[in-house]
N, C-alpha and C positions, 0 to 999 in steps of 0.2 A: 472590432469592438474595443473599447477602451479599458475593459477589465483587467485587473492584476492577473498574471500569470501563476499558475500554481508553482510552488518551489518543487525542484526537482526531487528532493527527498520525500515530500507529501506526495507526488506523483507516483513515485516508484512504491511506496508503502500501500498507496490505493491500488495500484496494479497487482501487487502480490496478494493483498487480501481480496480482491476482485477476483483473482483467478482461483483462489481457494475457495471462496463462495460459490463461484460457477461449478465447482466440482462437487458440491455437497449433494448427495443422493445419486451420483453418476457412478455405477459400478466400474466404468471403464476408466474412470479418472485415476491417475498416478501422481499424488503430491509430491512424492520424492523426484520424478522426473520433471514436474512443474517447476519446482524451487531450482534445479539443477539448470533447467533453460532460463530461468531469470538470472542466475550466476552469469551464464554465456551471454546474456544479453546487457547485463549491466556491470558486469565485473564480479568476480567471486567475492572478493574484499568487501565491496559496496554491498553486494546482496546479503553477505554474512551479517554485517553491520545492521542492515535495515530488519532482516529476520529475527536477528538477536534482540533488537528494541522491540519488535512486535512481540516475541515472547515473553520479555520482561514486562510489558504493559497487559499482559492477559489476552491479546488480540489472536494469538496463534498458539496451538498446543501440538504436541507430537514431534517436537524439535528440541534435541538436546543442545546447549551451548558450552562450548568448551572454550577455555581460556588458556593457552600455553604461554611459557614465559619467553619463548623465542619469536613469538609472533606479537606484533602490534595491536590487532584487533580480534575480535572473537572468531571461531569456526564453529558453524553449525552443522549438526548431523541430522538430516531428516529421516525420522524413524516412521512416522505414520502423520505427516503434517495435515492440520485441518484448521479451520477458522473456528474460533469460539463464537459464543453468544454475544460477547463484548465485541469481539472483531465485527460481527454483522452490524451491531449497533453503531459502531464507528463508522462504517461505510454507508449506513443510512444517513447520520447526521452530517458526513462529510458531502453526500450528495445533495442534502437540502441545503446546506450552506453554499455550495456551489451554484445551485439554481437560483438561490436569492441573490448572490453576488451578481450573477448575470443579468438578473431582472433589474437590479438597481443600476449596473452599468448601462443596461439598455435605456433606462429612464433618464439617466444624466447624459447619455449620447443625445436623445431627442430633445432634452430641454436646452441642451448647448447649441444644437443645430437650429432650435427655435429662438435662440437668443434670450433665454429666460435666466 
């Protein structure tokens, strides 16, 4: 398909929010372990930056963001991480926009193939 790929930062924010959303209502879900696994997956500094941005935007709660003089970026301390209502709305809007972009891309591909 000829659609634009999602930027890595957007993809990572989406993964983190989606993982936290999937844990809502699941008594077995451990938000701290989930965020640690995201740090292992994408690198601690990158994950901390993304989670800090999500906290600042009100998409994630239950995380303390610390700034140290001897460190370039923030450090996050997950206390009881959870997605907020605003975070859920972000996921829904992002999902709708992604589907619309994919549909538009499909139409453009068909029109291009048909010589329109």
